[in-house]
Backbone as JSON, one array per atom type, in Angstrom:
{
  "sequence": "MSRFGKPDLKKRPEDRDRIRTRGYTLPNLFIFITPLNINNLLGLLLYKVSLKTSFTLSLLTN",
  "N": [[-27.57, -27.68, -37.39], [-26.44, -25.45, -34.23], [-24.65, -22.76, -33.41], [-23.19, -23.1, -31.45], [-23.15, -26.04, -31.17], [-23.65, -28.76, -29.32], [-21.83, -30.68, -30.48], [-19.72, -29.41, -30.78], [-18.85, -28.3, -28.27], [-18.25, -30.5, -27.44], [-16.25, -31.41, -29.01], [-13.99, -29.25, -27.89], [-13.42, -28.43, -25.68], [-12.69, -26.51, -24.09], [-13.78, -24.36, -24.99], [-16.25, -23.91, -23.48], [-16.41, -22.45, -21.44], [-14.77, -19.91, -22.21], [-16.51, -18.77, -24.2], [-18.13, -17.49, -22.12], [-17.11, -15.52, -21.11], [-16.09, -11.99, -20.21], [-14.37, -10.8, -21.77], [-14.09, -12.16, -24.17], [-16.71, -12.26, -25.37], [-17.26, -9.37, -25.55], [-14.59, -7.88, -26.49], [-13.33, -5.71, -28.03], [-14.51, -3.73, -26.52], [-13.91, -4.17, -23.77], [-10.47, -4.24, -23.96], [-10.77, -1.49, -24.25], [-11.8, -0.34, -22.01], [-10.38, -0.97, -19.96], [-7.93, 0.28, -19.89], [-8.81, 2.36, -18.9], [-9.99, 2.57, -16.17], [-7.3, 1.67, -14.81], [-6.48, 4.25, -15.4], [-8.05, 5.62, -13.85], [-7.97, 4.71, -11.32], [-5.13, 5.05, -10.76], [-4.87, 7.7, -10.71], [-6.39, 8.55, -8.35], [-5.13, 7.16, -6.56], [-2.79, 9.38, -6.1], [-3.78, 11.34, -5.95], [-4.82, 11.14, -3.49], [-2.37, 11.0, -2.55], [-1.06, 13.12, -3.04], [-2.31, 14.84, -1.32], [-1.86, 13.96, 1.23], [0.46, 14.48, 1.62], [1.03, 17.29, 1.28], [-0.31, 18.12, 2.88], [1.19, 17.78, 5.49], [2.79, 19.03, 4.54], [2.22, 21.6, 5.42], [1.64, 21.31, 7.93], [4.42, 21.3, 8.87], [5.45, 23.26, 8.23], [4.22, 25.53, 9.73]],
  "CA": [[-26.77, -27.32, -36.07], [-26.95, -24.05, -33.78], [-23.27, -22.17, -33.45], [-22.01, -23.57, -30.26], [-23.85, -26.63, -30.76], [-23.4, -30.14, -28.4], [-20.54, -31.39, -31.11], [-18.78, -28.27, -31.1], [-18.38, -28.25, -27.18], [-17.52, -32.18, -26.85], [-14.82, -31.32, -29.46], [-13.32, -28.1, -27.33], [-14.3, -28.14, -24.25], [-12.22, -24.67, -23.59], [-14.83, -22.62, -25.58], [-17.59, -23.65, -22.85], [-15.81, -21.54, -20.63], [-14.17, -18.78, -23.11], [-17.62, -18.21, -24.2], [-18.67, -16.98, -21.07], [-16.29, -14.5, -20.37], [-16.79, -10.73, -20.7], [-13.25, -10.27, -22.51], [-14.31, -13.14, -25.44], [-17.78, -11.74, -26.2], [-17.14, -7.93, -26.02], [-12.63, -7.51, -26.55], [-13.31, -4.1, -27.73], [-14.68, -3.05, -25.52], [-13.0, -4.66, -22.61], [-9.69, -3.27, -23.91], [-10.72, 0.34, -24.34], [-12.53, 0.49, -20.74], [-9.64, -1.55, -18.77], [-6.85, 0.93, -19.21], [-9.3, 3.73, -18.58], [-9.87, 2.17, -14.98], [-6.23, 2.15, -14.27], [-5.93, 5.51, -15.15], [-8.6, 6.5, -13.18], [-7.68, 4.31, -9.97], [-3.56, 5.77, -10.5], [-5.18, 9.27, -10.52], [-6.98, 8.81, -7.26], [-4.33, 7.48, -5.43], [-1.85, 10.51, -6.76], [-4.74, 12.85, -5.82], [-4.58, 11.07, -2.31], [-0.58, 10.86, -1.76], [-0.8, 14.53, -2.64], [-2.84, 15.29, -0.3], [-1.17, 13.6, 2.62], [1.94, 15.57, 1.63], [0.81, 19.01, 1.27], [-1.59, 18.76, 4.39], [2.27, 17.23, 6.18], [4.26, 20.18, 4.84], [1.68, 22.69, 5.81], [1.74, 21.35, 9.66], [5.07, 21.34, 9.28], [5.56, 24.92, 8.12], [3.51, 26.1, 10.75]],
  "C": [[-26.31, -25.92, -35.76], [-25.02, -23.77, -33.83], [-22.43, -22.64, -32.52], [-23.19, -24.41, -29.84], [-22.91, -28.08, -29.41], [-21.91, -30.47, -29.27], [-19.51, -30.79, -30.91], [-18.41, -28.27, -29.57], [-17.79, -29.79, -26.54], [-16.13, -31.99, -27.85], [-13.64, -30.93, -28.61], [-13.83, -27.72, -26.34], [-14.19, -26.93, -23.71], [-13.11, -23.58, -23.7], [-15.82, -22.74, -24.66], [-16.93, -22.43, -21.66], [-15.06, -20.01, -20.82], [-15.42, -17.82, -23.69], [-18.63, -17.25, -23.38], [-18.27, -15.45, -20.61], [-16.47, -13.03, -20.9], [-15.52, -10.27, -21.6], [-13.39, -10.77, -23.87], [-15.51, -12.54, -26.08], [-17.73, -9.97, -26.4], [-15.38, -7.3, -26.18], [-12.8, -6.24, -26.87], [-13.32, -3.26, -27.11], [-14.35, -3.18, -24.13], [-11.51, -3.81, -22.98], [-9.96, -1.91, -23.93], [-11.25, 0.89, -22.87], [-11.3, 0.08, -19.92], [-8.4, -0.67, -18.41], [-7.37, 2.34, -18.71], [-9.98, 3.79, -16.57], [-8.74, 2.18, -14.33], [-5.9, 3.45, -14.45], [-6.44, 6.31, -14.39], [-8.19, 6.24, -11.52], [-6.49, 4.64, -9.62], [-3.77, 7.31, -9.91], [-5.8, 9.86, -9.14], [-6.06, 8.33, -6.29], [-3.14, 8.15, -5.22], [-2.55, 10.88, -6.09], [-4.3, 12.66, -3.86], [-3.33, 11.02, -1.46], [-0.37, 12.35, -1.86], [-1.41, 15.16, -1.78], [-2.54, 15.24, 1.01], [-0.08, 14.66, 2.37], [1.62, 16.88, 2.1], [0.2, 19.04, 2.66], [-0.01, 18.29, 5.5], [2.84, 18.02, 6.03], [3.7, 21.34, 5.47], [1.65, 22.71, 7.64], [3.24, 21.66, 9.72], [6.01, 23.07, 8.93], [5.25, 26.08, 9.14], [4.27, 26.33, 11.84]]
}
């Protein structure tokens, strides 16, 4: 019988969804990449905010 045979899925049908998720198949890669994506998004957000504030300050000082 294969690793994910029909009898196994009949016993525990929730495994059918868990097998297909990326976090279950590559947990280490998922854990490693997710914080990097969050850091990049936060960095871009802060960069845009700093550009806006510096632009408004330059307008106010002139």
